[in-house]
C-alpha angles and dihedrals in degrees: 000000000000091000091054091049091049091049093049091044090049092051090048093051090045090053093049090048093051091047092051091049090053093046095045097036090129088064097037096052097064090046092053091046090052090051090051091050092049091047091053091049091051092046091051091049092050092048091048092052091045091050093050091049091049091050092048090049092050091050093049092049093053110102116242116265095252092054093057119093114250115266117244114237117220113244 
């Protein structure tokens, strides 16, 4: 019985929330746009940090110049 009440209560609260979003869309829209902007900033920061770490890892894995075999020059 409790599960049924929780399900009905959850649907009721979901309906009220959707209705309030529709009624107050003028206030919800700037909030959602701000969340999108913050998400893009965070995503860009994470990708930037990941890219720098990949570049640093690639540089550290490169063998030193004296360990490389000499390049043959075309004649």
